[in-house]
Each structure stands twice: as structure tokens, then as C-alpha cells.
C-alpha positions as CSV (number, residue, x, y, z in Angstrom):
1,M,-114.4,11.3,164.4
2,I,-114.0,7.5,164.5
3,V,-113.6,7.6,160.7
4,L,-110.6,9.9,161.1
5,Y,-109.0,7.5,163.6
6,I,-109.5,4.6,161.3
7,I,-108.0,6.5,158.4
8,G,-105.1,7.7,160.6
9,G,-104.5,4.2,161.8
10,F,-104.6,2.9,158.2
11,V,-102.1,5.6,157.1
12,C,-99.8,4.7,160.0
13,L,-100.1,1.0,159.1
14,L,-99.2,1.7,155.4
15,L,-96.3,4.0,156.5
16,A,-95.0,1.2,158.8
17,I,-95.2,-1.3,156.0
18,Y,-93.4,1.0,153.6
19,V,-90.6,1.7,156.2
20,L,-90.1,-2.0,156.9
21,D,-90.0,-2.8,153.2
22,R,-87.4,-0.1,152.6
23,R,-85.4,-1.3,155.6
24,E,-85.4,-4.9,154.2
25,K,-84.3,-3.7,150.8
26,M,-81.6,-1.6,152.2
27,S,-80.3,-4.5,154.4
28,K,-80.1,-6.7,151.3
29,K,-78.2,-3.9,149.4
30,I,-75.8,-3.5,152.4
31,K,-75.2,-7.3,152.4
32,Q,-74.5,-7.2,148.7
33,I,-72.1,-4.3,149.1
34,K,-70.2,-6.1,151.9
35,E,-69.9,-9.3,149.8
36,Q,-68.6,-7.2,146.9
37,K,-66.2,-5.4,149.2
38,Q,-64.9,-8.8,150.5
39,E,-64.4,-10.1,146.9
40,I,-62.5,-6.9,146.0
41,Q,-60.3,-7.3,149.0
42,E,-59.5,-10.9,148.1
43,L,-58.7,-9.8,144.5
44,N,-56.5,-7.0,145.9
45,N,-54.6,-9.5,148.0
46,Q,-54.1,-11.7,145.0
47,L,-52.8,-8.8,143.0
48,D,-50.5,-7.8,145.8
49,E,-49.0,-11.3,145.8
50,I,-48.6,-11.2,142.0
51,Q,-46.9,-7.8,142.2
52,Y,-44.5,-9.2,144.8
53,Q,-43.7,-12.2,142.6
54,L,-43.1,-9.9,139.6
55,D,-40.8,-7.7,141.7
56,L,-38.8,-10.8,142.7
57,M,-38.6,-11.8,139.0
58,D,-37.6,-8.3,138.0
59,E,-34.7,-8.4,140.5
60,S,-33.4,-11.7,139.1
61,I,-33.8,-10.5,135.5
62,Q,-32.0,-7.3,136.4
63,K,-29.1,-9.2,138.0
64,A,-28.9,-11.5,134.9
65,H,-28.9,-8.4,132.7
66,D,-26.1,-6.8,134.7
67,I,-24.0,-10.0,134.5
68,S,-24.5,-10.4,130.8
69,S,-23.7,-6.7,130.2
70,Q,-20.4,-7.2,132.1
71,I,-19.6,-10.3,130.2
72,L,-20.2,-8.6,126.9
73,F,-18.1,-5.6,128.0
74,Y,-15.2,-7.9,128.9
75,M,-15.6,-9.8,125.6
76,K,-15.3,-6.6,123.6
77,K,-12.0,-5.8,125.2
């Protein structure tokens, strides 16, 4: 009977070691995922800023295009 208790205790010890090891690995993975998420968010913010600047440039170019079209129209008259 004592042998069963020793084997049971050993199995519980191995199971505890396995669970703690898996927990440590999962916490490392979660940390990596959070870091990647932060990097993606930073890149997304940079892309939003670039998109905003491109929109501003597009407005200026569109205004210049409209003015040049009007000038060409009046020159053709």
C-alpha cells in the first residue's frame, strides 16, 4: 500500500511539474503575442499618419489640377 502512495505522489509530482512547465511556456507565448500586438499597433499608427499626409497632398494636387484645367480652358477660348 505504501508503494501505491509513493507511486501516486510521484505521479502527482510529475503532473505538477508538467503543468508548471506548460504554464511558463504559455506565459512566454502570451508575452510575445502582446509585444507583437504593440508593434503592430505602432505600425498601424504610422500608416494612419502617412495616409493622412497623403490625403492632404491629394487635396493640394486636386486643387492644382482644377486650377490648371481652368487655365487651359480659358487659354483655348
